[in-house]
N, C-alpha and C positions, 0 to 999 in steps of 0.2 A: 257330272254334277247332278245334284238332286233337283227335281222339278215336279210340278203337279200338271198332269195331262189327263185327258179323257178321250176315249175312242168311240163313244156314242152318247147321244143326248139322254138325259134322265135325272134321277134323284142324286143326292150327294154321294151315294155309293159308287157312282161311275168314276169318281175322281181317284186318280192313282198317284201316290207319292213314290216316285221311281227314279232310276238313274237314266240320264239322257246325255247326249254329247254336249260338251261345252261349246258355246258359239264363238266364232272368231270375227272380229270387226273388219269391215272393209275400210278403205282409206277415208271414207266420209263418216265413219261410225266410231263410237266409243264403246269400250267394254266396261260394264259396271259390275262391281261386286255388290250384290244386293244384301243389305242387312235387315230390311223390313219391307213389308207390303201391307196392304189393307184390303178389306172386302167392300165392294160396292154392289148394290142390288143388281146392276147390269151384269155382274159376273155370274151370278146364279141364274139370271134370266137367259144368258147365253148357254149355260150348261144345260138348262132344261129344254133348250131348243126353241125358245120364244122368239129369237131373232135369227132363225136359220135362213131367212130371206137374205140377210146380210152376211152371215157367217158360213153358209153353205154346208156341205157334208164332207169336207176334207179333214180327215183325222190322221194322226192325233192332233188335238187342239190344245194349245198352251194358254192357260188362263192367267189373269192378273193384269191390272192396269197401273195402280199406284206403286211407287218404289222410293226408297231412300238408300243411299249407299256411297261407295267410293269409286272413283275412276281408276281402273287398273291399266287400261291401254287407250291411247289416243290415236285415231287414224292419221296417217301422214299428211292428209290434206286439211286437217283441222288445226286451228290456232287458238281458239278461245278457252280451251280447257287443258289442264295438266294432270299427269298421274298423281294420285293422292287427293285430288279435289273431293270435297264432301258435297254431294248433290242430292236433289230430289226432283220428282217429276211424275208424269204419267204417260203411258203409251196408249194408243187407241185400243179400247177394250175388244174390238172385233179381231185384233191381231194378238193381243195378250203377251204373255211371257214373263210377267213380273213375279209370278209364284215360282221363283227359281233362285238358285244360288248366284247365277250370273245372267246378265242381260246385255244385248247389244242394242244401241239406239243412236239417234242422231241428235245434234245439239238443240234442235227445235223442241225437243221433248223434255229438256232438263234445265235446271237452274241451281245456283249455289244454295245449299241448305241453310235455313235460318240458324244463326249462331246460338240462339237461346233454346233450341229444341234438340233433343236427342234423336237418334234414328227412328225409334218407335213412334215418337210424337210426329216427326216430320212425315212419315209414311201415311199418317192419317189425313194429311192436308190436301194433296194435289187435286184429285178429281172432284171431291165434294166441295172444297172451298172455291175452286175455279168455277164450278157450276153455280154456286151462290153468287159469286162476284159477277159473272157474265149475265146471269138472270136479272139481277138488280140494277147493275150499272149500264149494261148494254141493251138489254131488252126493255127494261122499265124506265131507263134514264132517271134513276133515283135522284131526288133533290132534298136539300136541307129543309126541314120543317114538314115534309109530307107525312101522311099517315100510312103505315105499312103493316099488313097482316102476313104472318108466316104460319102457314098450316103445316104441321109436322115439325114444330120448332125444336123438338128434342132429338131428332134424328141426325144422321150424318151430315146431310146438306143443311138441315134446319138450324143446327147449332151454329154453323158458320154464318148462315143468312142473318140470324138475329144480331150477331156481333158486327157483321159488315153493315147492316142497316143502321146500327147505332153509330158506327164510324162515320156515316154520312149525316149524322145528327138528325135522324128522323124519329118520329113517335112510333114505337114498335108494339104491336099486339101479337103475342105468341099463343098458338093453339097447341095444346098437348094434354096428356092425362094428368090427373091430380098429383101422382107421385113425382112428376117431373117439374112441377111448378117452381120449387126452390131453385132448381138448376137454371131454368130459363130466366128467372129473375136475377140470378147471379150473373148471367151473361149480358144483362142489361135491358131486358124487356120491360117496357113501361106498364103494360097491361097483359094479363094472362087469362085465357079462356080455357076452362076444363071441358074438353069436347064430350066427356061422359055426362056432363051436367047441362051444357048449353050448346046450341047450334049457332055458330057465328053468322050463318047466312040468314038468321031469323030474328036477330036481336035489334035490328034497326040502325046499327052502326054502319058507316061507310068509310071506305079506304081508297087512297090514291093508287095503291098497289096491293094486290093479293097474290102472293107467291105460294102456290100449292106444291110444296116441296115433296109431298108424298103422293101427289096426283090422285087423290081420292074424292075430290069435289070438282064438278064440272063448271064451266063458265055459266051455263044455264042456271045452276044453283047459286052461283056467286054474283051474278050481274047486278042484282038489286043492292048488293053490299059494296058496289064500286061507285065512286063519284062519277060525275058526268063524263070526265075524260080519263076514267080509271083504267088500269091495265091488269089483266089476269094472266098469270104465267103458269104453265104446266110443264112437267118433264116427261110425260108419257104420251107417245103418239097413239091415237086410237080413232075408231070410227066416230066417237063422240066429238073428237076435236074437229072433224069436218063439219059436223052440225053446228058446233060452237062458232066456227069461222063464218058460217052463213048467217047466224044470228047477229054476230058482231058487225057484219057488213052493213046492217041496217041500223047501226048504233054508233055513237061517238066513243063508245068503250071499245077496248082492244083485247084480243086474245093472242098470246104469244106462246110459242113452243121452243124449248131450248134443248139442244144436244151439245154439251160442252166441248170446246176445242182446246187443244194444248197450245198455249201461247206463252213463250218465255217471259214476255213483258208482264203477263198476268201473274205468273209465279213470282216474279220480282216484286210486283205490287203486294202480293200476299206476304212475302218475306218482310217487306217494309212494315206492314200492319202488325205482323207477328212480333217483330223485333221492337216495335213501339209499344207493345203490350195491349194492342186493340183487338187482337184475335188470339185465342188459345184453343188448340184442338182438344176435344173431349173424347177420351177413350173409354169405352165400355168394358171390353175384355181383350186380352192378348192370348193368342194361340201360337204354338210352334207350327212350322210349315207341315210337319208330319201329322198334325191334328186338323188338317184342312176339312175333312168331312164333318167334324164336329163344329168347326167355325161356320161352314156354309149352312149347316142345319140350324144353328142359332140365328144366323142372319135372316133366314127365310121365315123364322117365327115372327119377325117384324117388331120385336120389342127392344131392340138395341138402343141404347142412349148414346148418341154420338157415334163413334166409329169402332169397328172391330179390326184389330191390328194383328198382322201375322209376322212373327219373328222368324227370320230365315236362318 
């Protein structure tokens, strides 16, 4: 089968679209024919070696987390899925394998695909939308009527975060560039701040939740923009996060860090919201799997609006 692998950390040029052995499922696994995947920033951070403490130096490395496809084989010990089922999900990025024609995984990483999405749209959802859901619902305990600010509202996680926050009936302020203002308004944002014209940490406004979906502002910078019980959430572990937690210790405000987990119940919840029309995936560009170098290069530029999808 065709897959994307790399034998050393580095630039997009280390990625190889090549022939590898087709995997075989164990009695506890399913074999998925992958129709689409998508790019998440963690993919190219792994490729660059930024997470080698977790990923180690064992090569070749198979990249890719998100997938949508069809069940081809069901392990003999499994009963919840059948051959031909249309599914989507995400595997742990540090194991990867979704940039390929076939993937073996376990039921905990998949869920039935939303009926109103095609495979390309479905592949844009799992990791980014799960991240937004778990950040707002689990870390921030989002509630009706709260004021929520999404920094990086036009990105992969941000576009889902805006829609999920609105599904919880909150007042949403989206931070993005001027060219993306119409999009985030269309997604439901009540207020929009153009970060090229205004610094949201210095305008005197306060929020119950600040979700830094691009992790480019610290708690230290945001703390005065939080209400007395406000919560700041970041997706990037860093030395600054340690300092922020020390600062938060002496405050009623909270700092939260999230690394999304695969939860079938969360994928089912996202499916419900999608099928009810409350969430729509936003796709910036679609590349073929053989164009993975160009796809990673574009993702690293940091200007993608919504998700970059890979057609397998």
